[in-house]
BASE-224240 format. One line per field, with one value per residue: y, x, z of N, C-alpha, C, O in turn. Coordinates in steps of 0.2 Angstrom, whole numbers, plus 5000, padded with zeros to 4 digits. Each point is the difference from the previous one (the first is absolute). Example, Ala and Ser with C-alpha at 12.3 -4.5 7.8 and 13.67 -1.06 7.14 Angstrom:
// BASE-224240
ny	(4972  5006)
nx	(5066  4993)
nz	(5039  4993)
cay	(5006  5006)
cax	(4996  5004)
caz	(5000  5001)
cy	(5006  5005)
cx	(5004  4996)
cz	(5000  5003)
oy	(4999  5006)
ox	(5005  5003)
oz	(5003  5001)
***
This chain:
// BASE-224240
ny	(5281  5011  5003  5002  5009  5009  5001  5004  5011  5007  5001  5007  5011  5004  5002  5009  5010  5002  5004  5012  5005  4999  5002  5010  5002  4997  5008  5007  5000  4999  4989  4994  4999  5007  5006  4995  4997  4990  4991  4997  4995  4989  4993  4998  4993  4990  4995  4998  4990  4991  4999  4994  4989  4995  4998  4992  4995  4993  5007  5005  5010  5009  5005  5006  5008  5003  4993  4993  4992  5008  4999  5006  4999  5002  5006  5005  4993  4999  4994  5000  4998  4997  4994  4992  4990  4992  4994  4993  4990  4993  4994  4992  4990  4993  4994  4991  4993  5007  4992  5003  4992  4998  4995  4997  4999  4994  4999  4995  4997  4992  4998  4996  4995  4996  5009  5001  5007  4999  5006  5007  5005  5005  5005  5003  5003  4999  5005  4992  4995  4995  4989  4996  5007  4991  5000  4995  4995  4994  4993  4994  4998  4998  4998  4995  5003  4991  5010  4997  5009  4995  5002  5009  4992  5011  4994  5004  5004  5000  5004  5003  5001  5005  4993  5011  5001)
nx	(4538  4999  4998  5010  5006  4996  5003  5010  5002  4997  5008  5009  4999  5000  5010  5006  4997  5004  5011  5002  4998  5010  5009  5004  5007  5010  5005  5001  4997  4998  4997  5010  5001  5009  4992  4997  4989  4998  5001  4993  4991  5001  4998  4989  4995  5002  4994  4989  4998  5000  4992  4991  5001  4998  4990  4994  5005  4993  5009  4997  4995  5005  5005  4993  5002  5009  5001  4998  4993  4994  4993  5009  4992  5011  4994  4990  4991  4995  5009  4989  5010  4990  4994  5007  5002  4993  5001  5009  4997  4994  5006  5006  4994  4999  5009  4999  4993  4996  4996  5000  4996  5002  4995  5007  4993  5009  5009  4990  5010  4992  5008  4990  5010  4997  5008  4993  5009  4992  5009  4991  5010  4993  5009  4995  5008  4997  5007  5004  5006  4990  5003  5006  4992  4998  5001  4996  5007  4990  5009  4990  5008  4989  5009  4990  5002  4994  4998  5009  5006  5006  5008  4993  5007  5004  4997  4992  5011  4992  5010  4990  5010  4989  5005  5004  5002)
nz	(4069  5000  4990  4994  5002  4995  4989  4998  5000  4992  4991  5002  4999  4989  4994  5003  4995  4990  4999  5002  4990  4995  5006  4999  4991  5002  5005  4992  5011  4989  5000  4998  4989  5002  5002  4991  5001  5005  4993  4992  5005  5002  4992  4998  5007  4998  4992  5002  5005  4993  4993  5004  5000  4990  4996  5004  4991  4994  5004  5010  4998  4997  5008  5006  4993  5006  4991  5008  4995  5005  4991  5001  4992  5000  4992  5004  5002  4990  5001  5001  5006  4999  5008  5005  4995  5002  5009  5000  4996  5006  5007  4995  4998  5009  5001  4993  5004  4992  5007  4990  5008  4989  5009  4991  5008  4999  5008  5001  5004  4999  5008  5003  5001  4990  5002  4992  5002  4992  5000  5000  4996  5008  4995  5009  4993  5011  4992  5006  4992  4999  5001  4992  4999  5007  4989  5009  4994  5003  5002  5001  5007  5001  5005  4998  5011  4997  5006  5006  5000  4992  5007  4995  4996  5002  4991  4993  4999  4992  5000  4994  4995  5000  4992  5002  4989)
cay	(4995  5001  4996  4992  4998  5000  4994  4994  5000  4998  4993  4997  5001  4996  4992  4998  5000  4994  4994  4999  4999  4993  4995  5003  4998  4993  4998  5005  5000  5006  5002  5002  5006  5006  5001  5004  5007  5003  5001  5006  5006  5000  5002  5007  5004  5000  5004  5007  5002  5001  5006  5005  5000  5004  5007  5003  4998  4996  4995  4994  4997  4997  4995  4994  4997  4995  4995  5001  4998  5003  5003  5005  5000  5006  5002  5005  4998  4993  4995  5002  4994  5000  5006  5006  5004  5004  5006  5004  5002  5004  5005  5004  5003  5004  5006  5004  5002  4998  4996  4999  4995  4997  4993  4998  4992  4997  4993  4997  4992  4997  4993  4998  5005  5005  5005  5006  5006  5002  5005  5006  5005  5007  5003  5007  5000  5007  4999  5004  5005  5005  4999  5000  4995  4995  4996  4993  4994  4994  4994  4997  4993  4998  4993  4999  4994  5000  4997  4995  5004  5002  5006  5000  5005  5000  4996  5002  5006  5002  5007  5003  5007  5001  5006  5002  5002)
cax	(5002  4996  4994  5001  5001  4994  4996  5003  4998  4993  4999  5002  4995  4994  5002  5000  4993  4996  5002  4998  4993  4998  4998  4994  4994  4998  4998  4996  4993  4997  4995  5003  5004  4996  4998  5004  4999  5002  5007  5001  4999  5005  5006  4999  5000  5007  5003  4999  5004  5007  5000  4999  5005  5006  4998  5000  5006  4999  5005  4999  4994  5002  5005  4996  4997  5005  5002  5007  5005  4997  5005  4998  5004  4999  5006  5004  5003  5002  4996  5000  4997  4998  4996  5004  5003  4994  4999  5005  4998  4995  5002  5003  4996  4995  5004  5003  4995  4993  4997  4993  5000  4994  5001  4994  5000  4998  4998  5001  4998  5002  5000  5002  5003  5003  4996  5004  4997  5004  4997  5004  4999  5003  5003  5003  5005  5003  5006  5000  5005  4998  5001  4995  4995  5001  4994  5002  4996  5004  4996  5002  4997  5000  4998  4998  4999  4996  5004  4997  4994  4995  5002  5004  5006  5004  5006  5004  4997  5004  4999  5004  4998  5000  5005  4998  4993)
caz	(5005  5006  4999  5000  5007  5003  4998  5004  5008  5001  4999  5006  5006  4999  5001  5007  5003  4997  5003  5007  5001  4997  5005  5003  4995  5001  5007  5003  4999  5000  5005  5006  4999  4998  4993  4995  5000  5007  5000  4996  5004  5005  4996  4998  5006  5001  4995  5001  5006  4999  4997  5005  5005  4997  5000  5006  5003  5006  4999  5003  4997  4994  5001  5003  4994  4997  5004  5003  4995  4993  4995  4996  4994  4995  4996  5004  5006  4999  5005  5007  5003  5007  5002  5003  4994  4996  5005  4999  4993  5001  5004  4996  4995  5003  5002  4994  4996  5001  4994  4999  4995  4998  4997  4996  5000  4994  5001  5007  5000  5006  5000  5007  5004  4996  4995  4997  4997  4994  4997  4998  5005  4998  5006  5000  5005  5001  5004  5007  5000  4996  4993  4995  5000  4994  4998  4999  4998  5000  5001  5006  5002  5007  5002  5007  5003  5006  5006  5004  5003  4995  4997  4994  5000  4994  5000  4995  4997  4995  4999  4995  4998  4993  4998  4994  4998)
cy	(5001  4996  4993  4998  5000  4993  4994  5000  4998  4993  4995  5000  4996  4993  4998  5000  4994  4994  4999  4998  4994  4996  5003  4999  4993  4998  5005  4999  5007  5002  5002  5007  5006  5000  5004  5008  5003  5001  5006  5006  5002  5003  5007  5005  5001  5004  5007  5002  5001  5007  5006  5001  5003  5007  5004  4998  4996  4994  4993  4996  4996  4994  4994  4997  4994  4994  5001  4999  5003  5003  5005  5001  5006  5001  5004  4997  4992  4996  5002  4995  5001  5006  5006  5004  5004  5006  5005  5004  5005  5006  5005  5004  5005  5007  5004  5003  4999  4998  5001  4995  4997  4993  4998  4993  4998  4993  4998  4993  4997  4992  4998  5006  5005  5004  5004  5005  5003  5006  5006  5005  5007  5003  5007  5000  5008  4999  5004  5005  5006  5000  5000  4994  4996  4996  4993  4995  4994  4994  4997  4993  4999  4993  5000  4993  5001  4997  4995  5004  5002  5006  5000  5005  4999  4996  5001  5006  5002  5007  5002  5007  5000  5006  5002  5001  4994)
cx	(4996  4994  5001  5002  4994  4996  5003  4998  4993  4999  5002  4995  4994  5002  5001  4993  4996  5003  4999  4992  4998  4997  4993  4994  4997  4998  4995  4992  4997  4995  5002  5003  4996  4998  5005  4999  5002  5008  5002  4999  5005  5007  4999  5001  5008  5003  4998  5003  5007  5002  4999  5005  5006  4999  5000  5006  4999  5004  4998  4994  5002  5005  4996  4996  5004  5001  5007  5006  4999  5006  4997  5005  4999  5007  5005  5004  5003  4996  5001  4996  4999  4997  5005  5004  4995  4998  5005  4999  4995  5001  5004  4996  4995  5004  5002  4994  4993  4997  4992  4999  4993  5002  4994  5001  4997  4997  5001  4997  5002  4999  5003  5003  5004  4996  5005  4995  5005  4997  5005  4999  5002  5001  5003  5005  5003  5006  4999  5005  4998  5002  4994  4995  5000  4993  5003  4995  5004  4995  5002  4997  5001  4998  4999  5000  4996  5003  4995  4994  4995  5001  5004  5006  5003  5006  5005  4996  5005  4997  5004  4998  5001  5005  4998  4993  4997)
cz	(5006  4999  5000  5007  5004  4998  5003  5007  5001  4998  5006  5005  4998  5000  5007  5003  4998  5003  5007  5001  4997  5006  5003  4996  5001  5007  5003  4998  4999  5005  5006  5000  4999  4993  4996  5001  5007  5000  4996  5004  5005  4996  4998  5006  5001  4995  5001  5007  4999  4997  5005  5005  4997  5000  5007  5005  5007  4999  5004  4997  4993  5000  5002  4995  4997  5004  5002  4995  4993  4996  4996  4994  4996  4996  5005  5006  5000  5005  5007  5003  5007  5002  5003  4994  4996  5005  4998  4993  5001  5004  4996  4995  5004  5002  4994  4996  5003  4994  5000  4994  4999  4997  4996  4999  4993  5001  5007  4999  5007  4999  5007  5004  4997  4996  4997  4997  4995  4997  4998  5005  4996  5007  4999  5006  5001  5005  5007  4999  4996  4993  4996  5001  4994  5000  4998  4998  5000  5001  5007  5000  5007  5001  5007  5002  5006  5005  5004  5004  4995  4997  4994  5000  4994  5001  4995  4997  4994  4997  4994  4998  4992  4998  4993  4998  4998)
oy	(4994  4997  4996  4995  4996  4997  4996  4995  4996  4996  4995  4995  4996  4996  4995  4995  4996  4995  4994  4997  4997  4997  4996  4999  4999  4995  4999  4999  5003  5006  5004  5003  4999  4997  5004  5004  5006  5004  5004  5005  5006  5004  5004  5005  5005  5005  5004  5006  5005  5003  5005  5005  5004  5004  5005  5002  5002  4994  4995  4994  4995  4995  4994  4995  4997  5001  5003  5003  4997  5001  5000  5001  5002  4998  5000  5002  4998  5001  5001  4998  5002  5005  5006  5006  5005  5005  5006  5006  5006  5006  5006  5006  5006  5005  5006  5004  4997  5002  4998  5002  5000  5000  5000  4997  5002  4997  5002  4999  5003  4998  5001  5005  5004  4997  5002  4999  5002  5000  4999  5000  5000  4999  5001  4998  5003  4997  5006  5005  5005  5005  5002  4994  5002  4999  5000  5001  5000  5001  5002  4998  5001  4998  5002  4996  5004  4994  5000  4997  5004  5002  4995  5005  4995  5001  4999  5001  5001  5001  4999  5002  4998  5005  4995  5000  5000)
ox	(4999  4998  4996  4997  4999  4997  4997  4999  4998  4996  4997  4999  4997  4995  4997  4999  4997  4996  4998  4998  4994  4995  4996  4994  4994  4996  4998  4999  5000  4999  4997  5001  4994  5003  5003  5004  5002  5002  5004  5003  5002  5003  5005  5003  5002  5005  5005  5002  5003  5004  5004  5002  5004  5004  5003  5000  5003  4998  5001  5000  4998  4999  5002  4997  4997  5000  5004  5005  5002  5006  4994  5006  4994  5005  5006  5005  5003  4994  5006  4994  5004  5001  4998  5000  5001  4999  4998  5001  5000  4998  4999  5001  4999  4997  5001  5001  4999  5001  4997  5002  4996  5003  4994  5004  4995  4995  5006  4995  5005  4996  5005  4996  5003  4994  5005  4994  5006  4994  5006  4995  5004  4996  5003  4998  5002  4999  4998  4999  5003  4999  4995  5002  5001  4997  5003  4994  5006  4994  5006  4995  5006  4995  5004  4999  5001  5003  4994  4995  4995  4997  5005  4999  5000  5004  5006  4994  5006  4994  5006  4994  5005  4999  4998  4996  4994)
oz	(5003  5005  5003  5002  5004  5005  5002  5003  5004  5004  5001  5003  5005  5003  5001  5004  5003  5002  5002  5005  5002  4999  5002  5002  4999  5000  5005  4994  5005  5002  5004  5006  4998  4996  5003  5000  5000  5003  5002  4999  5001  5003  5000  4999  5002  5002  5000  5000  5002  5002  5000  5002  5004  5001  5001  5006  5005  4998  4996  5000  4999  4997  4998  5001  4996  5007  4997  5000  4995  5003  4998  5002  4999  5003  4999  5002  5004  5001  5003  4999  5004  4997  4998  5000  4998  4997  4999  4999  4997  4998  5000  4999  4997  5001  5001  4996  5005  4994  5005  4994  5005  4995  5003  4996  4998  4997  5002  4998  5003  4996  5001  5001  5003  4997  5003  4998  5002  4999  5000  5004  4995  5005  4996  5006  4995  5006  4999  5004  4998  4996  5002  5001  4994  5005  4994  5002  4998  5000  5002  4997  5003  4998  5004  4996  5004  5000  4999  5001  5002  4995  5000  5002  4996  5004  5001  4999  5002  4999  5000  5002  4997  5003  4996  5005  4998)
***
């Protein structure tokens, strides 16, 4: 049942991203916007910064990677909406564990002011309370929107954890 929920959530996020990008695809002049490779490079930089900020417990830095109305979706926390709520979610995670994460992007695509990064991750989690270290694996999807100032911010993030073997 968890996999079905993941597929449904991913389908909804991709459908939203595609529907939002349709007007952009018809009105954006590719010569005026950044190249696909420069967008992919910027998305990769943000992805790595996100993992580094989580590991190094840079709460304000990771929070500012999100748009003010961003949404974070996961099985563990459900729907978390808004930068302030994501800040609280990250604060709780940083207070309770240390994460060493490797994000493996499978696909980065962009159209106009929208882009997404979909991939897999492996993560080592060490509880701050001295509990047992965990090795986690899963998948992620980050949807980005270029802001008026040209900066790319996360507007939707879906996080899943692979369970079982």
